[in-house]
N, C-alpha and C positions, 0 to 999 in steps of 0.2 A: 336629407335635411340634417345638417350638422350644427344645430344651435343648442345652447344650453336650455334647460327647463325654464330658467328665469327669463331668458330672452323670448322664448316662444310664448310663455304665459303672459308676459307684459304686452307683447306685440299683437298676438292673435287671440288672447283670452282662451287659451287651450290649457286644460288642467294637466298636471303631471301624470295622472292616470291615463288620460287620452294619449299623451305623448308616449307613455310606456307601451300601450297596446299598438300604437303606430310602429314603434321601433321593433316590437315583437313580430310584426307582420300581420297582426290580426285586423288592424284598421288599414285600409288601402288608400282611402281618400277622406280627408277631414276638412271642413271649412264652413264658414257662415253663409247663410242665404244673403243675397244682395238686397232683396226686396222685403224681408221680414226681420225686424229687429229682434235681437236676443234669441236667435234660433239658427240652426244650421243642419248639416247633414254629415253622416258618417257612413261610408261604404265599407262594410266589414266582411271578412271572410273567416268564419268560425266553424267549429265542428257541428254545432246544432243550435237551435233556438234557446235551449236551456243555458248554454254557455254565454250567449249574448245577453240574456236576462240577468245573469250573474254579474257580468261586466257592468251593465247599466246600474244595477243595484248598488255598486260600489262607487259610482261616479259622484264627484263633489256637487255637481249641479243637481243631480237627482236627489241627493241627500238634503239639499237646500230647497226642495220643492219644485224643481223643473219637471215638466211633463215630457214624456217620450212616446213616439209612435214607432213601433217595430214592425217592419214589413220584410217578408222573405220574397225573393224573386228568382226566376229561372232564366238566366241570360241565354239569348238565342244567337246574338251576334257579338263577337268580341274582336276588337281591333288586333291586328297582328303584333303591334308593339306593346301589348299588355300581356305580361307573363303570368300564367297560372301554374300552380303546383302540379 
């Protein structure tokens, strides 16, 4: 994704912090739910839960009262075209 922060923010309602973590490779997939207003999902790959909690605590939506659910999972099947470190 080679868009400026302004374009991404206006078009997708993505905060500059979210874009930064996406560009750093911490966030792998980001987007809104189609069936639930004002909510979405972030698939992240971070070192540990504490790092993700820190990222969330700095998020503009969180600072303005958004609720987050944080779930860890252990992938069992990964498509060949998805690259992992």
